[in-house]
N, C-alpha and C positions, 0 to 999 in steps of 0.2 A: 401150751406149751412150747414150744418148742426149743432143745438144748441143741448143745452143738461143742463138741472138744476142741479146744486150740492144739496145733500143732505140738505144740511144746506139751499137753498134757496124756495124746495119743502114744508119742514118744518116750514116755513115762511110763505107757501102762504094765506090771508085773503078772501074771499069774495069779497073782494076792485077790488082783483088781475082780478078773474077773472072778462072778460067780456064776454056771452054769444051775446050778437046782435052783435057785431065789429068779435067775434069772435074771443079773446084775451088772453090771460096772458098778465101783464105788472108785472113788477117785477125789483125793484135795488138791482143786486147781491150784499152779502150781502160781500164777498169777493172781492172785486175790485169796488164797494158801485159808479155798474152802471147802470142806466136805461134797461132795455133789453125787447122789447117786442118782443113775438115771436104765430105763433098761434095757433090757439084749436084746434086742428084736434080734427075729431068727433068720435074717439077710445079713444081717453082721458077723454069728454065731456059725453063719454058713463059708464067710469071706475070713474067720477066723480061724478053723477048721484045715481051711485049703491051703492059706495059708503056712499054716506048723508041715501038716501030709505033706507037702510038693513046695516049698521057694524062702520055708527060714534055713536058714544057716547054722549046721549043729556044733551049739555052744554051749556051755551049763553057766546062762545065765538066767536072772530072774527074770526078767527083761524080755516083754515079747517082740518089740520088733530090733531084730538087730543091722547091721552097717553089713550093705552087703557085699564086701571087701574089708578084708584087716579084721580086726574080733574087734564083740565090743559094742552096746549098746548106742541109738542110737539121737537115746540124754546125753550120752556123755562130748551132744554142743555138735553132731549134725544136722544140716538141714532139712529140713522136711517138706514135701513137692505134697502134694493133696489136689 
């Protein structure tokens, strides 16, 4: 069964959500409140590394995805388009 993350779950990802050693992503789903563990696929891992090295603004924030302009995480009420 394929599990997908909602945009709200993606926007709330933190560095603690990602475990490269066990190759997992662990979250608590925002909509349902249920814990979810997903595999960290190689393509996703590569895309995250690329984003962190080349696109993520330099901010002291534990969220992975940050606003492109201004400060703060996408979790703070931003729209997220996939």
